LUMZA-805659 format. One record per residue: residue number from 1; residue in three letters; x, y, z negated of N, C-alpha, C in turn. Coordinates in Angstrom, 3 decimals, m for minus. Each point is the difference from the previous one (the first is absolute). Layout:
<atoms>
+-------+-------+----------+----------+----------+----------+----------+----------+----------+----------+----------+
! torgu ! kolvo !   n_east !  n_north !     n_up !  ca_east ! ca_north !    ca_up !   c_east !  c_north !     c_up !
+-------+-------+----------+----------+----------+----------+----------+----------+----------+----------+----------+
!   NUM !   ALA !        X !        Y !        Z !        X !        Y !        Z !        X !        Y !        Z !
...
+-------+-------+----------+----------+----------+----------+----------+----------+----------+----------+----------+
</atoms>
This chain:
<atoms>
+-------+-------+----------+----------+----------+----------+----------+----------+----------+----------+----------+
! torgu ! kolvo !   n_east !  n_north !     n_up !  ca_east ! ca_north !    ca_up !   c_east !  c_north !     c_up !
+-------+-------+----------+----------+----------+----------+----------+----------+----------+----------+----------+
!     1 !   MET !    0.868 !   m1.182 !   m0.018 !   m0.839 !    1.217 !   m0.007 !    0.851 !    1.195 !    0.006 !
!     2 !   THR !   m0.401 !    0.990 !    0.800 !    0.729 !    1.256 !    0.049 !   m0.367 !    0.851 !   m1.227 !
!     3 !   SER !    0.986 !    0.572 !   m0.666 !   m0.245 !    0.819 !   m1.191 !   m0.448 !    1.388 !    0.428 !
!     4 !   PRO !   m1.047 !    0.545 !   m0.585 !   m0.421 !    1.346 !    0.322 !    0.953 !    1.039 !   m0.591 !
!     5 !   ALA !   m0.024 !    1.161 !    0.644 !    0.786 !    1.152 !   m0.478 !   m0.912 !    1.216 !    0.078 !
!     6 !   PRO !    0.085 !    0.901 !   m0.950 !   m0.828 !    1.219 !    0.055 !    0.240 !    0.763 !    1.340 !
!     7 !   HIS !   m1.054 !    0.522 !    0.582 !    0.093 !    0.786 !    1.215 !   m0.609 !    1.349 !   m0.150 !
!     8 !   HIS !   m1.267 !    0.086 !   m0.470 !   m0.676 !    1.307 !   m0.157 !   m1.113 !   m0.107 !   m0.981 !
!     9 !   PHE !   m0.427 !    1.160 !   m0.525 !   m1.176 !    0.153 !   m0.780 !   m0.983 !    0.854 !    0.817 !
!    10 !   GLY !   m1.162 !   m0.511 !    0.318 !   m0.907 !    0.678 !    0.872 !   m1.186 !    0.642 !   m0.686 !
!    11 !   VAL !   m0.350 !    1.177 !    0.518 !   m1.157 !    0.726 !   m0.495 !   m0.814 !    0.507 !    1.199 !
!    12 !   THR !   m1.233 !   m0.432 !    0.059 !   m0.922 !    0.437 !    1.117 !   m0.589 !    1.336 !   m0.421 !
!    13 !   VAL !    0.020 !    0.939 !    0.967 !   m0.498 !    1.336 !   m0.247 !   m0.956 !    0.434 !    1.108 !
!    14 !   ALA !   m0.834 !    1.027 !   m0.317 !   m0.955 !    0.458 !    1.038 !    0.618 !    1.151 !    0.830 !
!    15 !   ASP !    0.952 !    0.680 !   m0.506 !    0.593 !    1.134 !    0.645 !    1.549 !   m0.192 !   m0.080 !
!    16 !   LEU !    0.640 !   m0.509 !    0.959 !    1.424 !   m0.316 !   m0.026 !    0.810 !    1.296 !   m0.161 !
!    17 !   ASP !   m0.302 !    1.017 !    0.706 !    0.781 !    1.284 !   m0.064 !    0.016 !    0.524 !   m1.410 !
!    18 !   ARG !   m1.183 !    0.078 !   m0.584 !   m0.121 !    0.507 !   m1.381 !    0.717 !   m0.872 !   m1.013 !
!    19 !   ALA !   m0.058 !   m1.295 !    0.153 !    0.712 !   m0.923 !   m0.880 !    1.519 !    0.124 !    0.149 !
!    20 !   VAL !    0.463 !    0.125 !    1.200 !    1.472 !    0.124 !    0.234 !    0.447 !    1.274 !   m0.654 !
!    21 !   GLU !   m0.702 !    1.108 !    0.131 !    0.336 !    1.260 !   m0.608 !    0.075 !   m0.133 !   m1.528 !
!    22 !   PHE !   m1.008 !   m0.681 !   m0.573 !   m0.025 !   m0.153 !   m1.477 !    1.198 !   m0.819 !   m0.464 !
!    23 !   TYR !    0.241 !   m1.155 !    0.609 !    1.118 !   m0.853 !   m0.466 !    1.384 !    0.667 !    0.200 !
!    24 !   ARG !    0.122 !    0.699 !    1.116 !    1.273 !    0.703 !    0.291 !    0.265 !    1.122 !   m0.981 !
!    25 !   GLU !   m1.049 !    0.787 !   m0.239 !    0.180 !    1.195 !   m0.893 !    0.021 !   m0.418 !   m1.466 !
!    26 !   THR !   m0.898 !   m0.858 !   m0.433 !   m0.132 !   m0.325 !   m1.418 !    1.202 !   m0.847 !   m0.501 !
!    27 !   PHE !    0.461 !   m0.923 !    0.830 !    1.083 !   m0.874 !   m0.411 !    1.322 !    0.283 !    0.679 !
!    28 !   ASP !    0.040 !    1.068 !    0.711 !    1.232 !    0.413 !    0.693 !    0.587 !   m1.030 !    0.895 !
!    29 !   LEU !   m0.887 !   m0.680 !    0.714 !    0.434 !   m1.048 !    0.945 !    0.409 !    0.655 !    1.304 !
!    30 !   GLY !    0.943 !   m0.661 !    0.696 !    0.462 !    0.575 !    1.215 !   m1.043 !   m0.131 !    1.102 !
!    31 !   PRO !    0.382 !    0.183 !    1.273 !   m0.942 !   m0.093 !    1.110 !   m0.535 !   m1.384 !    0.120 !
!    32 !   ALA !   m1.176 !   m0.096 !    0.459 !   m0.663 !   m1.295 !    0.221 !    0.212 !   m0.502 !    1.407 !
!    33 !   GLU !    0.273 !   m1.269 !    0.153 !    0.034 !   m0.617 !    1.317 !   m1.493 !   m0.250 !    0.383 !
!    34 !   ARG !   m0.413 !    0.536 !    1.152 !   m1.414 !   m0.100 !    0.415 !   m0.102 !   m0.866 !    1.266 !
!    35 !   PHE !   m1.056 !   m0.811 !    0.096 !   m0.281 !   m0.794 !    1.166 !   m1.411 !   m0.437 !    0.000 !
!    36 !   SER !   m0.527 !   m0.458 !    1.098 !   m1.348 !   m0.516 !    0.099 !    0.058 !   m1.450 !    0.534 !
!    37 !   VAL !   m1.034 !   m0.766 !   m0.342 !   m0.106 !   m1.351 !    0.428 !   m1.459 !   m0.269 !    0.406 !
!    38 !   SER !   m0.195 !   m0.662 !    1.116 !   m1.339 !   m0.338 !    0.453 !    0.097 !   m1.346 !    0.800 !
!    39 !   GLY !   m1.062 !   m0.363 !    0.636 !   m0.049 !   m1.149 !    0.796 !   m0.615 !   m1.209 !   m0.683 !
!    40 !   GLU !   m0.293 !   m1.058 !    0.826 !   m0.726 !   m1.163 !   m0.509 !    0.753 !   m0.721 !   m1.137 !
!    41 !   ALA !    1.333 !   m0.146 !    0.158 !    0.758 !   m0.707 !   m1.005 !   m0.084 !    0.701 !   m1.353 !
!    42 !   PHE !    0.092 !    1.348 !    0.007 !   m0.079 !    0.747 !   m1.205 !   m1.395 !   m0.131 !   m0.633 !
!    43 !   ALA !   m1.012 !    0.197 !    0.825 !   m1.375 !   m0.137 !   m0.493 !   m0.246 !   m1.332 !   m0.597 !
!    44 !   ASP !    0.437 !   m1.064 !    0.695 !   m0.184 !   m1.392 !   m0.549 !    0.826 !   m0.134 !   m1.307 !
!    45 !   GLY !    1.223 !    0.507 !    0.006 !    0.844 !   m0.153 !   m1.149 !   m0.563 !    0.664 !   m1.266 !
!    46 !   VAL !   m0.638 !    1.129 !    0.108 !   m0.539 !    0.690 !   m1.178 !   m1.445 !   m0.333 !   m0.226 !
!    47 !   GLY !   m0.592 !   m0.782 !    0.920 !   m1.396 !   m0.477 !   m0.164 !   m1.048 !    1.116 !    0.120 !
!    48 !   VAL !    0.294 !    1.008 !    0.876 !   m0.935 !    1.088 !    0.250 !   m0.173 !    0.215 !    1.492 !
!    49 !   ASP !   m1.172 !   m0.271 !    0.499 !   m0.281 !    0.129 !    1.463 !    0.455 !    1.370 !    0.494 !
!    50 !   ASP !    0.771 !    0.019 !    1.097 !    0.410 !    1.205 !    0.740 !    0.807 !    0.912 !   m0.878 !
!    51 !   ALA !    0.673 !   m0.491 !   m0.977 !    0.754 !    0.823 !   m0.950 !    1.205 !    0.647 !    0.673 !
!    52 !   THR !    0.267 !    1.213 !   m0.395 !    1.284 !    0.707 !    0.280 !    0.476 !    0.551 !   m1.324 !
!    53 !   GLY !    1.286 !    0.193 !   m0.073 !    0.550 !    0.570 !   m1.250 !    1.052 !    1.050 !    0.270 !
!    54 !   ARG !   m0.034 !    1.085 !   m0.715 !    1.008 !    0.968 !    0.027 !    0.792 !   m0.161 !   m1.306 !
!    55 !   PHE !    1.312 !   m0.135 !    0.088 !    0.843 !   m0.343 !   m1.122 !    1.033 !    1.074 !   m0.293 !
!    56 !   ALA !    0.356 !    0.077 !   m1.305 !    1.118 !    0.867 !   m0.407 !    0.765 !   m0.837 !   m1.037 !
!    57 !   HIS !    1.338 !   m0.132 !    0.201 !    0.832 !   m0.747 !   m0.971 !    1.036 !    1.008 !   m0.613 !
!    58 !   PHE !    0.023 !   m0.033 !   m1.327 !    1.019 !    0.640 !   m0.765 !    0.975 !   m1.066 !   m0.464 !
!    59 !   VAL !    1.285 !    0.120 !    0.340 !    0.956 !   m1.024 !   m0.393 !    1.016 !    0.658 !   m0.887 !
!    60 !   PHE !    0.274 !   m0.552 !   m1.220 !    0.970 !    0.607 !   m0.929 !    0.334 !   m1.057 !   m1.018 !
!    61 !   ASP !    1.293 !   m0.015 !   m0.427 !    0.476 !   m0.953 !   m1.036 !   m0.411 !   m1.417 !    0.241 !
!    62 !   GLY !    0.010 !   m0.460 !    1.221 !   m0.374 !   m1.385 !    0.301 !   m1.480 !   m0.299 !   m0.069 !
!    63 !   ALA !   m0.850 !    0.978 !   m0.168 !   m1.465 !   m0.146 !   m0.082 !   m0.615 !    0.685 !    1.226 !
!    64 !   ARG !   m1.165 !   m0.441 !    0.310 !   m0.753 !    0.635 !    1.147 !   m1.421 !    0.176 !   m0.468 !
!    65 !   ILE !   m0.504 !    1.238 !    0.123 !   m1.438 !    0.299 !   m0.243 !   m0.594 !    0.129 !    1.359 !
!    66 !   GLU !   m1.062 !   m0.699 !    0.271 !   m0.724 !    0.002 !    1.244 !   m1.382 !    0.643 !   m0.217 !
!    67 !   LEU !   m0.254 !    1.098 !    0.619 !   m1.316 !    0.628 !    0.051 !   m0.602 !   m0.325 !    1.343 !
!    68 !   VAL !   m1.256 !   m0.439 !   m0.009 !   m0.636 !   m0.367 !    1.289 !   m1.440 !    0.512 !    0.006 !
!    69 !   GLU !   m0.330 !    0.598 !    1.181 !   m1.379 !    0.506 !    0.250 !   m0.547 !   m0.886 !    1.134 !
!    70 !   TYR !   m1.095 !   m0.682 !   m0.282 !   m0.658 !   m0.918 !    0.928 !   m1.135 !    0.687 !    0.773 !
!    71 !   ASP !   m0.191 !   m0.437 !    1.256 !   m1.198 !    0.269 !    0.754 !   m0.468 !   m1.309 !    0.580 !
!    72 !   PRO !   m1.181 !   m0.452 !   m0.321 !   m0.959 !    0.644 !   m0.836 !    0.386 !   m0.138 !   m1.483 !
!    73 !   ASP !   m0.466 !    0.974 !   m0.799 !    0.287 !   m0.089 !   m1.412 !   m1.066 !   m0.826 !   m0.694 !
!    74 !   GLY !    0.318 !   m0.518 !   m1.142 !   m0.892 !   m0.876 !   m0.721 !   m0.582 !    0.732 !   m1.255 !
!    75 !   PRO !   m0.776 !   m0.689 !   m0.760 !   m0.542 !    0.660 !   m1.223 !    1.113 !    0.293 !   m0.999 !
!    76 !   ASP !   m0.226 !    1.033 !   m0.806 !    0.977 !    0.425 !   m0.974 !    0.243 !   m1.133 !   m1.028 !
!    77 !   ALA !    1.231 !   m0.343 !   m0.268 !    0.281 !   m1.052 !   m0.954 !    0.887 !    0.519 !   m1.070 !
!    78 !   THR !    0.065 !    1.346 !   m0.226 !    0.788 !    0.587 !   m1.007 !   m0.562 !   m0.354 !   m1.388 !
!    79 !   GLY !    0.815 !   m0.622 !   m0.857 !   m0.386 !   m0.250 !   m1.370 !    0.132 !    1.308 !   m0.782 !
!    80 !   THR !   m0.952 !    0.248 !   m0.870 !    0.113 !    1.184 !   m0.798 !    0.790 !   m0.203 !   m1.249 !
!    81 !   ALA !    0.268 !   m1.251 !   m0.363 !    0.799 !   m0.282 !   m1.227 !    0.891 !   m1.217 !    0.323 !
!    82 !   VAL !    1.146 !   m0.044 !   m0.652 !    0.936 !   m1.071 !    0.280 !   m0.444 !   m1.355 !   m0.516 !
!    83 !   ASN !   m0.986 !   m0.033 !   m0.818 !   m0.476 !   m1.320 !   m0.560 !   m1.120 !   m0.621 !    0.823 !
!    84 !   GLN !   m0.368 !    0.583 !    1.123 !   m1.021 !   m0.596 !    0.888 !    0.637 !   m1.072 !    0.862 !
!    85 !   PRO !   m0.641 !   m1.231 !    0.036 !    0.550 !   m1.052 !    0.896 !    0.107 !    0.568 !    1.410 !
!    86 !   GLY !    1.151 !   m0.241 !    0.578 !    0.273 !    0.484 !    1.360 !    0.623 !    1.377 !    0.049 !
!    87 !   ALA !    0.065 !    0.672 !   m1.128 !    0.571 !    1.332 !   m0.052 !    1.515 !   m0.119 !    0.362 !
!    88 !   LYS !    0.554 !    1.017 !    0.516 !    1.428 !   m0.029 !    0.374 !    0.633 !    1.298 !   m0.459 !
!    89 !   HIS !    1.265 !    0.024 !   m0.157 !    0.701 !    1.238 !   m0.220 !    1.421 !   m0.166 !    0.515 !
!    90 !   LEU !    0.594 !    1.068 !    0.315 !    1.368 !    0.084 !    0.423 !    0.829 !    0.482 !   m1.145 !
!    91 !   GLY !    1.147 !   m0.601 !   m0.318 !    0.861 !    0.441 !   m1.079 !    1.297 !    0.602 !    0.501 !
!    92 !   LEU !    0.297 !    1.234 !   m0.420 !    1.219 !    0.680 !    0.367 !    0.700 !    0.479 !   m1.258 !
!    93 !   ALA !    1.295 !   m0.278 !   m0.104 !    0.808 !    0.426 !   m1.132 !    0.667 !    1.358 !    0.231 !
!    94 !   VAL !    0.092 !    0.729 !   m1.094 !    0.677 !    1.266 !    0.006 !    0.993 !    0.048 !   m1.166 !
!    95 !   ASP !    1.005 !    0.842 !    0.085 !    1.018 !    0.097 !   m1.098 !   m0.548 !    0.718 !   m1.178 !
!    96 !   ASP !   m0.880 !    1.036 !    0.166 !   m0.515 !    0.839 !   m1.057 !   m1.474 !    0.231 !    0.240 !
!    97 !   LEU !   m0.853 !   m0.740 !   m0.731 !   m1.444 !    0.082 !    0.236 !   m0.528 !    1.368 !   m0.469 !
!    98 !   ASP !    0.504 !    0.574 !   m1.074 !   m0.460 !    1.304 !   m0.390 !    0.271 !    1.097 !    1.014 !
!    99 !   ALA !    1.204 !   m0.046 !    0.582 !    0.328 !    0.949 !    1.042 !   m0.899 !   m0.206 !    1.264 !
!   100 !   PHE !   m0.222 !   m1.289 !    0.394 !   m0.848 !   m0.277 !    1.088 !   m1.428 !    0.570 !   m0.221 !
!   101 !   TYR !   m0.490 !   m0.265 !   m1.243 !   m1.395 !    0.479 !   m0.362 !   m0.044 !    1.546 !    0.002 !
!   102 !   ALA !    1.046 !    0.658 !   m0.498 !    0.059 !    1.470 !    0.002 !   m0.002 !    0.577 !    1.361 !
!   103 !   ASP !    0.604 !   m0.718 !    0.961 !    0.112 !    0.504 !    1.356 !   m1.185 !   m0.364 !    0.900 !
!   104 !   LEU !   m0.957 !   m0.779 !   m0.514 !   m1.106 !   m0.418 !    0.841 !   m0.803 !    1.201 !    0.425 !
!   105 !   ASP !   m0.457 !    0.012 !    1.235 !   m0.915 !    0.985 !    0.480 !   m1.274 !   m0.114 !   m0.795 !
!   106 !   PRO !   m0.583 !    1.142 !   m0.394 !   m1.255 !   m0.018 !   m0.831 !   m1.153 !   m0.743 !    0.672 !
!   107 !   SER !    0.043 !   m0.149 !    1.355 !   m1.065 !   m0.686 !    0.685 !    0.074 !   m1.513 !   m0.151 !
!   108 !   VAL !    1.100 !   m0.548 !   m0.427 !    0.197 !   m1.445 !   m0.146 !   m0.807 !   m0.465 !   m1.259 !
!   109 !   GLU !   m0.937 !   m0.947 !    0.223 !   m0.814 !   m0.528 !   m1.059 !    0.832 !   m1.012 !   m0.796 !
!   110 !   THR !    0.028 !    0.164 !   m1.332 !    0.720 !   m0.927 !   m0.907 !   m1.076 !   m0.702 !   m0.895 !
!   111 !   VAL !    0.346 !   m1.242 !   m0.369 !   m0.933 !   m0.754 !   m0.918 !    0.220 !    0.461 !   m1.458 !
!   112 !   SER !    1.229 !    0.327 !   m0.330 !    0.290 !    0.502 !   m1.346 !    1.372 !    0.680 !    0.107 !
!   113 !   GLU !    0.406 !    0.579 !   m1.086 !    1.375 !    0.566 !   m0.074 !    0.949 !   m1.266 !   m0.146 !
!   114 !   PRO !    1.315 !    0.232 !    0.163 !    0.918 !   m1.135 !   m0.156 !   m0.128 !   m0.605 !   m1.407 !
!   115 !   ARG !    0.049 !   m1.361 !   m0.043 !   m0.155 !   m0.782 !   m1.240 !    1.138 !   m0.990 !   m0.112 !
!   116 !   THR !    0.404 !   m0.357 !   m1.200 !    0.958 !   m1.025 !   m0.237 !   m0.684 !   m1.224 !   m0.492 !
!   117 !   THR !    0.171 !   m1.166 !    0.699 !   m0.724 !   m1.213 !   m0.387 !    0.805 !   m0.767 !   m1.051 !
!   118 !   GLU !   m0.581 !   m1.067 !   m0.496 !    0.648 !   m0.806 !   m1.063 !    1.348 !   m0.541 !    0.482 !
!   119 !   SER !    0.092 !   m0.253 !    1.357 !    1.261 !   m0.546 !    0.534 !    1.106 !    1.021 !    0.157 !
!   120 !   GLY !   m0.346 !    1.234 !   m0.296 !    0.976 !    1.090 !    0.165 !   m0.032 !    0.668 !    1.341 !
!   121 !   THR !   m0.822 !   m0.486 !    0.930 !   m0.109 !    0.543 !    1.335 !   m0.842 !    1.231 !   m0.054 !
!   122 !   ARG !    0.395 !    1.083 !    0.620 !   m0.844 !    1.240 !    0.088 !   m0.737 !   m0.052 !    1.284 !
!   123 !   ILE !   m1.309 !    0.260 !   m0.057 !   m0.861 !   m0.133 !    1.203 !   m0.828 !    1.254 !    0.199 !
!   124 !   LEU !   m0.396 !    0.195 !    1.210 !   m0.970 !    1.034 !    0.442 !   m0.663 !   m0.497 !    1.253 !
!   125 !   PHE !   m1.306 !   m0.012 !    0.014 !   m0.724 !   m0.376 !    1.199 !   m0.534 !    1.284 !    0.678 !
!   126 !   VAL !    0.216 !    0.058 !    1.339 !   m0.598 !    1.080 !    0.795 !   m0.807 !   m0.650 !    1.098 !
!   127 !   ARG !   m0.848 !    0.805 !    0.618 !   m0.772 !   m0.435 !    1.126 !    0.442 !    0.718 !    1.281 !
!   128 !   ASP !    0.118 !   m0.771 !    1.086 !    0.322 !    0.659 !    1.302 !   m1.321 !    0.639 !    0.491 !
!   129 !   PRO !    0.075 !    0.678 !    1.136 !   m1.216 !    0.655 !    0.515 !   m1.135 !   m0.927 !    0.343 !
!   130 !   GLU !    0.306 !   m1.311 !    0.113 !   m1.062 !   m0.971 !    0.347 !   m0.555 !   m0.632 !   m1.329 !
!   131 !   GLY !    0.542 !    0.377 !   m1.135 !   m0.441 !   m0.562 !   m1.230 !    0.819 !   m1.228 !   m0.461 !
!   132 !   ASN !    0.965 !   m0.371 !    0.827 !    0.854 !   m1.186 !   m0.360 !    0.891 !    0.337 !   m1.188 !
!   133 !   LEU !    0.166 !   m0.975 !   m0.919 !    0.792 !    0.208 !   m1.207 !    1.477 !   m0.213 !    0.325 !
!   134 !   VAL !    0.838 !    0.906 !   m0.558 !    1.428 !   m0.077 !    0.109 !    0.548 !    0.071 !   m1.436 !
!   135 !   GLU !    0.709 !   m1.002 !   m0.417 !    0.599 !    0.015 !   m1.340 !    1.424 !    0.550 !    0.148 !
!   136 !   VAL !    0.272 !    1.042 !   m0.740 !    1.314 !    0.550 !   m0.059 !    0.575 !   m0.371 !   m1.310 !
!   137 !   LEU !    1.171 !   m0.624 !   m0.040 !    0.553 !   m0.468 !   m1.238 !    1.457 !    0.272 !   m0.181 !
!   138 !   GLU !    0.338 !    0.089 !   m1.256 !    1.415 !    0.233 !   m0.450 !    0.275 !   m1.193 !   m0.907 !
!   139 !   THR !    0.975 !   m0.840 !    0.284 !    0.239 !   m1.183 !   m0.786 !    0.969 !    0.205 !   m1.092 !
!   140 !   GLY !    0.648 !    1.151 !   m0.082 !    0.880 !    0.305 !   m1.113 !    1.345 !   m0.360 !    0.150 !
+-------+-------+----------+----------+----------+----------+----------+----------+----------+----------+----------+
</atoms>
């Protein structure tokens, strides 16, 4: 059996341009690699009739964040809380969570102020423009 290796963390969005701007500005990510995919093989592969996708990849520190906007789009699947079955979140580490929090644009929705958990990890959850949860953490 071939062993898997991490490749990307995917987030489906309704407005790719808005999402790219948010992730680039909020997390200081570099430029995104953009491309589109369509055709029968893609539609069959994702299980959506006549699907096309517009993609943006941010690659940094050996990780890849994939933002994708589908046509046709499906029903909203954004979980409003991390404890909902099927909920997802993206986790990004920073060196100084308090400084990150202080520098956040006031328009960025946060779940709470930075908190220190029992494990000693400092966490802060924010929402991207689509309502997707992003955990920002400082591991100490």
